[in-house]
PyMOL commands that place a pseudoatom at each C-alpha (Angstrom):
pseudoatom trace, name=CA, resn=MET, resi=1, chain=A, elem=C, hetatm=0, pos=[-9.000, -0.255, 22.158]
pseudoatom trace, name=CA, resn=SER, resi=2, chain=A, elem=C, hetatm=0, pos=[-9.512, 0.634, 18.248]
pseudoatom trace, name=CA, resn=LYS, resi=3, chain=A, elem=C, hetatm=0, pos=[-9.802, -2.320, 15.351]
pseudoatom trace, name=CA, resn=ASN, resi=4, chain=A, elem=C, hetatm=0, pos=[-6.779, -3.635, 13.439]
pseudoatom trace, name=CA, resn=ARG, resi=5, chain=A, elem=C, hetatm=0, pos=[-6.486, -5.872, 10.183]
pseudoatom trace, name=CA, resn=ILE, resi=6, chain=A, elem=C, hetatm=0, pos=[-3.593, -7.755, 11.854]
pseudoatom trace, name=CA, resn=ARG, resi=7, chain=A, elem=C, hetatm=0, pos=[-5.416, -10.624, 11.847]
pseudoatom trace, name=CA, resn=GLU, resi=8, chain=A, elem=C, hetatm=0, pos=[-6.524, -10.486, 8.260]
pseudoatom trace, name=CA, resn=LEU, resi=9, chain=A, elem=C, hetatm=0, pos=[-3.396, -9.402, 6.791]
pseudoatom trace, name=CA, resn=ARG, resi=10, chain=A, elem=C, hetatm=0, pos=[-1.719, -12.284, 8.535]
pseudoatom trace, name=CA, resn=LYS, resi=11, chain=A, elem=C, hetatm=0, pos=[-4.482, -14.902, 7.089]
pseudoatom trace, name=CA, resn=SER, resi=12, chain=A, elem=C, hetatm=0, pos=[-4.168, -13.522, 3.584]
pseudoatom trace, name=CA, resn=HIS, resi=13, chain=A, elem=C, hetatm=0, pos=[-0.798, -14.570, 3.760]
pseudoatom trace, name=CA, resn=ASN, resi=14, chain=A, elem=C, hetatm=0, pos=[-1.198, -18.021, 5.563]
pseudoatom trace, name=CA, resn=MET, resi=15, chain=A, elem=C, hetatm=0, pos=[1.041, -17.184, 8.064]
pseudoatom trace, name=CA, resn=THR, resi=16, chain=A, elem=C, hetatm=0, pos=[0.378, -18.395, 11.583]
pseudoatom trace, name=CA, resn=GLN, resi=17, chain=A, elem=C, hetatm=0, pos=[0.488, -16.267, 14.557]
pseudoatom trace, name=CA, resn=LYS, resi=18, chain=A, elem=C, hetatm=0, pos=[4.094, -18.263, 15.658]
pseudoatom trace, name=CA, resn=GLU, resi=19, chain=A, elem=C, hetatm=0, pos=[5.446, -17.062, 12.239]
pseudoatom trace, name=CA, resn=LEU, resi=20, chain=A, elem=C, hetatm=0, pos=[4.279, -13.479, 12.508]
pseudoatom trace, name=CA, resn=GLY, resi=21, chain=A, elem=C, hetatm=0, pos=[5.833, -13.310, 16.046]
pseudoatom trace, name=CA, resn=ASN, resi=22, chain=A, elem=C, hetatm=0, pos=[9.017, -14.609, 14.899]
pseudoatom trace, name=CA, resn=ILE, resi=23, chain=A, elem=C, hetatm=0, pos=[9.048, -11.649, 12.294]
pseudoatom trace, name=CA, resn=LEU, resi=24, chain=A, elem=C, hetatm=0, pos=[8.109, -9.453, 15.209]
pseudoatom trace, name=CA, resn=HIS, resi=25, chain=A, elem=C, hetatm=0, pos=[10.599, -11.115, 18.078]
pseudoatom trace, name=CA, resn=TYR, resi=26, chain=A, elem=C, hetatm=0, pos=[7.606, -11.585, 19.954]
pseudoatom trace, name=CA, resn=ASP, resi=27, chain=A, elem=C, hetatm=0, pos=[5.597, -15.171, 21.146]
pseudoatom trace, name=CA, resn=GLN, resi=28, chain=A, elem=C, hetatm=0, pos=[2.362, -16.289, 19.558]
pseudoatom trace, name=CA, resn=GLN, resi=29, chain=A, elem=C, hetatm=0, pos=[0.658, -14.995, 22.563]
pseudoatom trace, name=CA, resn=TYR, resi=30, chain=A, elem=C, hetatm=0, pos=[1.728, -11.532, 21.988]
pseudoatom trace, name=CA, resn=VAL, resi=31, chain=A, elem=C, hetatm=0, pos=[0.561, -11.285, 18.324]
pseudoatom trace, name=CA, resn=SER, resi=32, chain=A, elem=C, hetatm=0, pos=[-2.870, -13.076, 19.597]
pseudoatom trace, name=CA, resn=SER, resi=33, chain=A, elem=C, hetatm=0, pos=[-3.451, -9.919, 22.330]
pseudoatom trace, name=CA, resn=MET, resi=34, chain=A, elem=C, hetatm=0, pos=[-2.359, -7.604, 19.317]
pseudoatom trace, name=CA, resn=GLU, resi=35, chain=A, elem=C, hetatm=0, pos=[-4.981, -9.052, 16.717]
pseudoatom trace, name=CA, resn=LEU, resi=36, chain=A, elem=C, hetatm=0, pos=[-7.532, -8.695, 19.632]
pseudoatom trace, name=CA, resn=ASN, resi=37, chain=A, elem=C, hetatm=0, pos=[-7.092, -5.229, 20.674]
pseudoatom trace, name=CA, resn=GLN, resi=38, chain=A, elem=C, hetatm=0, pos=[-6.127, -6.320, 24.033]
pseudoatom trace, name=CA, resn=ILE, resi=39, chain=A, elem=C, hetatm=0, pos=[-2.795, -4.206, 23.985]
pseudoatom trace, name=CA, resn=THR, resi=40, chain=A, elem=C, hetatm=0, pos=[-1.616, -1.299, 22.163]
pseudoatom trace, name=CA, resn=ILE, resi=41, chain=A, elem=C, hetatm=0, pos=[0.634, -1.940, 18.955]
pseudoatom trace, name=CA, resn=PRO, resi=42, chain=A, elem=C, hetatm=0, pos=[4.025, -1.079, 19.622]
pseudoatom trace, name=CA, resn=SER, resi=43, chain=A, elem=C, hetatm=0, pos=[5.286, 1.587, 16.557]
pseudoatom trace, name=CA, resn=GLU, resi=44, chain=A, elem=C, hetatm=0, pos=[8.269, -0.891, 16.042]
pseudoatom trace, name=CA, resn=CYS, resi=45, chain=A, elem=C, hetatm=0, pos=[5.804, -3.765, 15.294]
pseudoatom trace, name=CA, resn=LEU, resi=46, chain=A, elem=C, hetatm=0, pos=[3.439, -1.508, 13.231]
pseudoatom trace, name=CA, resn=THR, resi=47, chain=A, elem=C, hetatm=0, pos=[6.066, -0.420, 10.883]
pseudoatom trace, name=CA, resn=THR, resi=48, chain=A, elem=C, hetatm=0, pos=[7.488, -4.043, 10.658]
pseudoatom trace, name=CA, resn=ILE, resi=49, chain=A, elem=C, hetatm=0, pos=[3.961, -5.565, 9.744]
pseudoatom trace, name=CA, resn=SER, resi=50, chain=A, elem=C, hetatm=0, pos=[3.700, -2.663, 7.455]
pseudoatom trace, name=CA, resn=ASP, resi=51, chain=A, elem=C, hetatm=0, pos=[6.875, -3.328, 5.712]
pseudoatom trace, name=CA, resn=HIS, resi=52, chain=A, elem=C, hetatm=0, pos=[6.236, -7.050, 5.543]
pseudoatom trace, name=CA, resn=PHE, resi=53, chain=A, elem=C, hetatm=0, pos=[2.824, -7.293, 4.373]
pseudoatom trace, name=CA, resn=LYS, resi=54, chain=A, elem=C, hetatm=0, pos=[3.666, -3.697, 1.776]
pseudoatom trace, name=CA, resn=VAL, resi=55, chain=A, elem=C, hetatm=0, pos=[0.401, -1.642, 3.257]
pseudoatom trace, name=CA, resn=SER, resi=56, chain=A, elem=C, hetatm=0, pos=[0.387, 1.517, 4.969]
pseudoatom trace, name=CA, resn=THR, resi=57, chain=A, elem=C, hetatm=0, pos=[0.433, 1.710, 9.167]
pseudoatom trace, name=CA, resn=ASP, resi=58, chain=A, elem=C, hetatm=0, pos=[-3.147, 3.680, 8.345]
pseudoatom trace, name=CA, resn=TYR, resi=59, chain=A, elem=C, hetatm=0, pos=[-4.640, 0.721, 6.584]
pseudoatom trace, name=CA, resn=ILE, resi=60, chain=A, elem=C, hetatm=0, pos=[-3.456, -1.962, 9.772]
pseudoatom trace, name=CA, resn=LEU, resi=61, chain=A, elem=C, hetatm=0, pos=[-5.055, 0.595, 11.793]
pseudoatom trace, name=CA, resn=CYS, resi=62, chain=A, elem=C, hetatm=0, pos=[-8.335, 1.029, 9.678]
pseudoatom trace, name=CA, resn=ARG, resi=63, chain=A, elem=C, hetatm=0, pos=[-7.970, 4.602, 9.525]
pseudoatom trace, name=CA, resn=SER, resi=64, chain=A, elem=C, hetatm=0, pos=[-7.941, 4.058, 5.725]
pseudoatom trace, name=CA, resn=ASP, resi=65, chain=A, elem=C, hetatm=0, pos=[-9.329, 1.270, 3.418]
pseudoatom trace, name=CA, resn=GLU, resi=66, chain=A, elem=C, hetatm=0, pos=[-6.510, 2.089, 0.606]
pseudoatom trace, name=CA, resn=LYS, resi=67, chain=A, elem=C, hetatm=0, pos=[-3.799, -0.508, 0.838]
pseudoatom trace, name=CA, resn=ILE, resi=68, chain=A, elem=C, hetatm=0, pos=[-1.238, 1.823, -0.558]
pseudoatom trace, name=CA, resn=THR, resi=69, chain=A, elem=C, hetatm=0, pos=[2.085, 0.896, 0.853]
pseudoatom trace, name=CA, resn=THR, resi=70, chain=A, elem=C, hetatm=0, pos=[4.546, 3.110, 2.649]
pseudoatom trace, name=CA, resn=GLU, resi=71, chain=A, elem=C, hetatm=0, pos=[6.870, 2.837, -0.779]
pseudoatom trace, name=CA, resn=GLU, resi=72, chain=A, elem=C, hetatm=0, pos=[4.282, 3.673, -3.014]
pseudoatom trace, name=CA, resn=ALA, resi=73, chain=A, elem=C, hetatm=0, pos=[3.642, 6.597, -0.826]
pseudoatom trace, name=CA, resn=ARG, resi=74, chain=A, elem=C, hetatm=0, pos=[7.046, 7.881, -1.103]
pseudoatom trace, name=CA, resn=LYS, resi=75, chain=A, elem=C, hetatm=0, pos=[7.180, 7.731, -4.837]
pseudoatom trace, name=CA, resn=ILE, resi=76, chain=A, elem=C, hetatm=0, pos=[3.694, 9.613, -5.058]
pseudoatom trace, name=CA, resn=SER, resi=77, chain=A, elem=C, hetatm=0, pos=[4.937, 12.180, -2.347]
pseudoatom trace, name=CA, resn=SER, resi=78, chain=A, elem=C, hetatm=0, pos=[8.302, 12.592, -4.323]
pseudoatom trace, name=CA, resn=HIS, resi=79, chain=A, elem=C, hetatm=0, pos=[6.425, 13.249, -7.876]
pseudoatom trace, name=CA, resn=LEU, resi=80, chain=A, elem=C, hetatm=0, pos=[3.524, 15.341, -6.325]
pseudoatom trace, name=CA, resn=GLY, resi=81, chain=A, elem=C, hetatm=0, pos=[4.304, 18.666, -7.400]
pseudoatom trace, name=CA, resn=GLU, resi=82, chain=A, elem=C, hetatm=0, pos=[4.658, 17.196, -10.821]
pseudoatom trace, name=CA, resn=TYR, resi=83, chain=A, elem=C, hetatm=0, pos=[1.718, 15.175, -10.919]
pseudoatom trace, name=CA, resn=THR, resi=84, chain=A, elem=C, hetatm=0, pos=[-0.191, 18.239, -9.858]
pseudoatom trace, name=CA, resn=GLU, resi=85, chain=A, elem=C, hetatm=0, pos=[0.707, 20.318, -12.709]
pseudoatom trace, name=CA, resn=MET, resi=86, chain=A, elem=C, hetatm=0, pos=[0.294, 17.589, -15.079]
pseudoatom trace, name=CA, resn=LEU, resi=87, chain=A, elem=C, hetatm=0, pos=[-3.246, 16.983, -13.896]
pseudoatom trace, name=CA, resn=LEU, resi=88, chain=A, elem=C, hetatm=0, pos=[-4.159, 20.996, -13.749]
pseudoatom trace, name=CA, resn=LYS, resi=89, chain=A, elem=C, hetatm=0, pos=[-3.025, 20.903, -17.406]
pseudoatom trace, name=CA, resn=TYR, resi=90, chain=A, elem=C, hetatm=0, pos=[-4.998, 17.920, -18.184]
pseudoatom trace, name=CA, resn=GLU, resi=91, chain=A, elem=C, hetatm=0, pos=[-8.208, 19.223, -16.583]
pseudoatom trace, name=CA, resn=ALA, resi=92, chain=A, elem=C, hetatm=0, pos=[-7.835, 22.181, -18.925]
pseudoatom trace, name=CA, resn=LEU, resi=93, chain=A, elem=C, hetatm=0, pos=[-7.471, 20.101, -22.035]
pseudoatom trace, name=CA, resn=SER, resi=94, chain=A, elem=C, hetatm=0, pos=[-10.876, 19.827, -24.369]
pseudoatom trace, name=CA, resn=PRO, resi=95, chain=A, elem=C, hetatm=0, pos=[-12.651, 16.495, -24.425]
pseudoatom trace, name=CA, resn=GLU, resi=96, chain=A, elem=C, hetatm=0, pos=[-11.121, 16.073, -27.712]
pseudoatom trace, name=CA, resn=SER, resi=97, chain=A, elem=C, hetatm=0, pos=[-7.559, 16.459, -26.632]
pseudoatom trace, name=CA, resn=SER, resi=98, chain=A, elem=C, hetatm=0, pos=[-8.139, 14.570, -23.410]
pseudoatom trace, name=CA, resn=ARG, resi=99, chain=A, elem=C, hetatm=0, pos=[-9.236, 11.669, -25.279]
pseudoatom trace, name=CA, resn=TYR, resi=100, chain=A, elem=C, hetatm=0, pos=[-5.918, 11.974, -27.609]
pseudoatom trace, name=CA, resn=VAL, resi=101, chain=A, elem=C, hetatm=0, pos=[-3.752, 11.991, -24.438]
pseudoatom trace, name=CA, resn=ASN, resi=102, chain=A, elem=C, hetatm=0, pos=[-5.410, 8.834, -22.639]
pseudoatom trace, name=CA, resn=GLY, resi=103, chain=A, elem=C, hetatm=0, pos=[-5.113, 6.918, -26.165]
pseudoatom trace, name=CA, resn=LEU, resi=104, chain=A, elem=C, hetatm=0, pos=[-1.200, 8.151, -26.256]
pseudoatom trace, name=CA, resn=ILE, resi=105, chain=A, elem=C, hetatm=0, pos=[-0.652, 7.109, -22.812]
pseudoatom trace, name=CA, resn=ASP, resi=106, chain=A, elem=C, hetatm=0, pos=[-2.301, 3.663, -23.239]
pseudoatom trace, name=CA, resn=LEU, resi=107, chain=A, elem=C, hetatm=0, pos=[-0.404, 3.373, -26.757]
pseudoatom trace, name=CA, resn=LEU, resi=108, chain=A, elem=C, hetatm=0, pos=[3.020, 4.086, -24.307]
pseudoatom trace, name=CA, resn=TYR, resi=109, chain=A, elem=C, hetatm=0, pos=[2.326, 1.835, -21.738]
pseudoatom trace, name=CA, resn=ASN, resi=110, chain=A, elem=C, hetatm=0, pos=[1.457, -1.213, -24.115]
pseudoatom trace, name=CA, resn=ARG, resi=111, chain=A, elem=C, hetatm=0, pos=[4.636, -0.484, -25.862]
pseudoatom trace, name=CA, resn=GLU, resi=112, chain=A, elem=C, hetatm=0, pos=[6.804, -0.624, -22.520]
pseudoatom trace, name=CA, resn=HIS, resi=113, chain=A, elem=C, hetatm=0, pos=[4.901, -3.804, -20.801]
pseudoatom trace, name=CA, resn=GLN, resi=114, chain=A, elem=C, hetatm=0, pos=[5.268, -5.573, -24.110]
pseudoatom trace, name=CA, resn=LYS, resi=115, chain=A, elem=C, hetatm=0, pos=[9.144, -4.961, -24.383]
pseudoatom trace, name=CA, resn=GLU, resi=116, chain=A, elem=C, hetatm=0, pos=[9.128, -6.235, -20.852]
pseudoatom trace, name=CA, resn=GLU, resi=117, chain=A, elem=C, hetatm=0, pos=[7.348, -9.183, -21.403]
pseudoatom trace, name=CA, resn=ASN, resi=118, chain=A, elem=C, hetatm=0, pos=[9.401, -9.914, -24.310]
pseudoatom trace, name=CA, resn=SER, resi=119, chain=A, elem=C, hetatm=0, pos=[12.597, -9.492, -22.046]
for i in range(1, 119): cmd.bond("trace and resi %d" % i, "trace and resi %d" % (i + 1))
show_as sticks, trace
zoom trace
């Protein structure tokens, strides 16, 4: 069986195996077996763990070291064409124009976050 990060995720959220088992509708022993790679993780458990800890299933299964959540992945995917077009345009800019764009993005980002903090 392949390695997984269930134990690491559970411990980082100060959860017991029993608590995670309650979320998954399994007992503590079943969670222990999943953590020790003694059983194959059912797909419904995998998606529930992914949603609960807000990480990708690939992260749980050690297929990726990126903790990108399924929600973030959906968001990126829905804007991929737009992001790709922007990136291609950005890469074609001169170094001076790239610095200008970076400064403008920083300015707008900081302005937006100051509004949120003051609300």
